[in-house]
N, C-alpha and C positions, 0 to 999 in steps of 0.2 A: 523499384529495388529498395530493399531495406538498407538504411544508412546506419553505420555503427560509429559511435564516438570513441575514439581511442585515447586513453588517459596518458598523461605525461610520464607517469611512473610505472607503467606496466599494466597487466591485465587483471589478475585475480588478487584480492586482498583478504586476509584473515582478520576478523574482528577480535579484539581482546576484551570487550565488555559486553557479553551476550545479554539480550533482553531478559532471559530467564533469571538472571541474577537480580533484576530490578523488581520482580514480582512480589518481593517481600518488603517493598519500600513503604513510605508513609501512606496512610489512608487519606483519601480526599473525596469530597462529594463532586459529582459531575457538574461541570459548568458549561456555559454556552460556547459552542464551537462553530456556529453557523455564520459568523460575521464575515465580511469580505465580499468581493465581487462574485456575482453569479454569472452563469453562462447560458447561452441559447444555442442549441445544436442547429447548424446550418451547413449543409453540404459536406458533412463529415468533419467539420471543425467547430469548436465551441467558441463563440464570440461573446463579448460583454452584453448582458441583457437580463435574463431571468434564470433561475435555477434550472439546470437541465433535467428532464424527466428520466425515469428509469428506461433503460434501453436493453436490447438483446445483443447488440454488437458493440465492439470497442470503438470509441470515437476519439479523434485527434483533438488536442487542445489548440488554441490559436498560437501564433508565433509569439515567442517571448515567455511562454509558460511551459512548465513541465507537468506531466501527468503521472501520479503515483497510484498504481493499482496494488492492492494488498489482499492476502488471503491467509486463512488459518486452517489447519487440518488436524482433526482429533479422531483417532481410530475408535470405533464404537465399543469394541470389547475391552481393549487394554487402556483406552483413554490416553495413549501415548500421542503427544501432540508436536506439531512443527508449524513454522510460519514461513512466509515468503512474500516477495513483492517485486515490483519492477517500476522503474522510472523511464519515461520516453518523452521525446520532443514533439514538436508540431508536425513533423513529417513521419512520425511513428518510429523514429530512430532510437535504437537502444542506448540508454545512458548508463543505467545501473540496475543490478538485480541483487537480491539477497535471499538467504535461506538459512534456517537453523532449527535444531530441536529445542524444545522448551520443557521437556519432561512430561509429567502427567497433568492434563488440563482439560477443561470443558471446551466445547467448540467456541463458545462466546469469548472465553479467555484467550484462546488461540487467535481469534479474529482481532480482538483488541490489541494483543501483543504484536501482531503483524503490522497493524497500523502504527503503533507506537514506534517500532523499529524503523519503519519507513520515514516517519516524521523526524526521528533522530538523525537519520542519514541526510535528509533534505536540509535540516538546519546546519549540520556539520559541514556540508558542502556549500553553504551560502546561498541555497536556492530559496527565494522568498515569494515567488509566484507559482503556486502549486494547485493543481486540480486533483483532489483525492477521490478515489472511487473503489468500492468494494461490492461484493455480491451478498453480504449479510445485511438484510434490511434493518434488523434490530440494532446493529452496530452503527449503521449510518444514521438512524433516528436518534441514537444516544448521543452521537457527536453533534447533531443538530439540536440537541436538548429537547427532543420531542418524545422521548421515551424514558420512563423511570427505570433506573438500574438498581436492582435489589441485592444481588450477590456481592459479598464483601470484596472478593478479588476483582470482580468486574468494576466495582466502584473505585477501587484503588487505581486500576489502569485508566479509567475514564478521567480521574483527577490528574494523572501524569500526562495524558494526552492533552487535557485542557491547559496544562502549563506550557506545552510546546506550541499550541496553535497561535498564541499572540506573537510568537517569533516570526510568523509569516506575515508579509505585508499584504498579500493578495491570495485568497483561498476560496475554492469551490468544493463542496462535498456532494457526491451523487451516488445513487445506487445503480448497479448494472446486473443483469442476469448472468448466470454462470458462463454461458457461451461467450459473453463479452469480457470475462475475467480469466480466460483460460491460461494466459501467460503467467499471471500471478499464482494461479492454482498449480501450474507446473513447477514453479519455484518452491511452493509450499511442500509439494511431494518430494522434491529433492532434499528438503530439510530433514525428512525422516531418516535418510541415510547419511546425513552429514555428521562426521565425527566432531567437527568444530564449526562455529558460526562462519559463514562465508559471504563475501561480497564480490560480485563480478562488475568490473568497470570497462565499458566500451565493447568488450567481446563477450557475448552471452554463451552459456553452455549449450551443447548440441541438442539437449533434450527439449528446449523451448524454441529453438531457432525457426522451425517451420510455422509455429503459431505466431511468432513475431512477424514473420514475412506475410502471413495471411492478414493479420491486423493492419499492417502498414499499407497493404494493397486493398483494404476494404472488403475482404472476402468473409 
């Protein structure tokens, strides 16, 4: 059964500082983000060891860690973009989800913006042991400093992400195929219709509930 974390102060929270407002911030070159503990997938749980390989299904972190899955969505014709993500515990329990529109952007900017927002929320909530996962291989490689980022806006976001990563005591970064990132994708889709940036704490929206349940049960 999917376990939900209920916050002390209620369910849904509105953000007052959307990430889209940060996209015109200072430029910075990408820096290393791959430091910290790596994990080995064993029996549906990631334990300390080596960096987890790409997977087709969502995997649980070990006890004491949170897992952040992120996703960006950019419509091909209009390039209207949105972001979303989800944080879950070692049992697959929903902790937090977020979604927002970011205006017009490329798919890579949307993916990076989604990761940055997730890291902001992790740091703001005092979570220091985080497994980060997304389905955009180029973004995962950029965070690991294995890919060169050329577009100016992408470089800016990589620099802002690099500033957030040292605030985590323990970090893993991994790639997952789309099927294993369906909850984050669901939040990103919700972002297209969001009038304001939104964060859900403890109680997820109905649109992603069945996927949360399936991930928690290993389906």
